[in-house]
N, C-alpha and C positions, 0 to 999 in steps of 0.2 A: 389274653389274659382279664378276668373278670376282679373286679373288687366291690366288697358288700359294703356298704354305709348302714348305719342305723338309722333309724326311723324315730320308733317309741316303742314301749312296752305295749304287747296287742292287748291288753285291759285298758288302755289309755284310748283307743282307736275303737267307738261303739261301732255294732253293726249299723250301716248307714251312714257311718261318718266319713270323713275324708280329712286329711293332712297336705297342704301342701307346704313343701322343703325345699332348701337349697342345699344339691349337691353336686362338686365338682364344677361350679359355675352356672349349672343347670336348673331351672324350677321345674320340680316334679311333683304330681300328686299322688298320693295314694290312697286307696279306699277298702274299704271293709266292706264288701257284698255277702251278706250270709256267712260269716267266718271266712271267705275265700278273700284273699289279699289281691289288689291289682294296683300297678303304678304305669302311668303317663308321663309323658313331656305336657308341662303346662303353656302349650302354644298351639292354639289353632292352624294347622297349616294354611288355612283360607287368607285370612287377613292378620294373622299374628294375635289373635285375643287371648286372654288369660282363659285357656279352657276349663281348667279346674275349676274354676268358681262358678260353671254353668251348671244347672238343674242336671241330677240324675234320676233319670224315668227307666220305665220299661219301652218294648217295642212294640205299635200298635199294627195287629193285624187283621185283615178282613177278608172273607172268602166272598162276599157280596154288598153293594151298596147299605150304608146304615145299618150292618152288624158289623162289631168289631170287636176285639178283646187285645189285653193288654199282654203281651208275654216277655219274659228274661226282666220282670219288675227289678229295677235298681241296677242295672247292668248298662243300661244305655247314658252316655253323658252326653248334654248339648251345649253345644256354645254358645255364651251368654250374647256375642253379639248378632250372629246371624242364623242361628238356630242350626249349624251343621250337628250331626249326630254322630258317635262314634260308639263302636263296641270297647267298653272299659277291658274285657278278657283280651281282644287280640289288638287292639287299636287302628282295626280299619273299620273307615266311613261307612253308616250305614247305606247311603245311596250308592258308592262305588267302591268297594272294598277293595278290589284288585287294584287300584290306580290312588286313591287317596287314602289316607293313614295319618294315625298321630304316633311317635314312638313309643312305643310301651317297654316297661323293664320286667326281668324277673323279681318276683316278690319271694320272699321264703320268712317264716316263722318258726324261730328254733328257743328251745330251752337256754334261759342263760345261768350257766355254771359258772363257777369259778373254781378253778382245780390249781395247786401249786405247781411249780414250774415243773419241777421232778420229784416224787415225793421220796425217791432214795437218797435225794440231796441234804433231808430234814437232819437235823442232829437231835439224834434221840436221847439226849440227857434235857431236851425241853417238852414240854407236856402241852401237848396239841389237841383241838378237838374240832372236828366237822363241823362245819358251817354252811347252811344255804339261805337263799331267800326265796321265801313263798308267797304266795297269794293267800289272803284269809281264808279261802278254800281248801289250803293244805298242796296247793299244786304247785311247783316252781315256776316264777313268772318266765312268760316267752317275750321275746324282743323281735320285733318287725325288722328286716333287711331290705334294701333295695340294691341290686347286682347291676352294675355298670360295666360294659365290657371298653 
């Protein structure tokens, strides 16, 4: 059974940003890549480095010498100690994705609403008003969650 843990409000983690958090005794990095959110264990499988403190870059591809392009910008996490690279979406290593990987976690972004436990239990003699928390643009704030099995 999976359990979800609050990370932060989505508007607190800008595009290109990261947040390193402690969840259930695990250090986990949560990344915003073009409003897609990824979470990986903050421990490089090579030598145990704090992986999520590394640079986030693109994938360098080349069809011929001296001709290269950058693809998937912002989706590749590079270990700060030895430069091993990992795909934020899958956790797989770039050089050997079938054997070496970092643990990745499901991430969800959900509107944050608060409801009474059971509206039928309300006392009709008490006047109540609906309340919502909204961002300045008029939308309800969304919460980012990491799911652990």
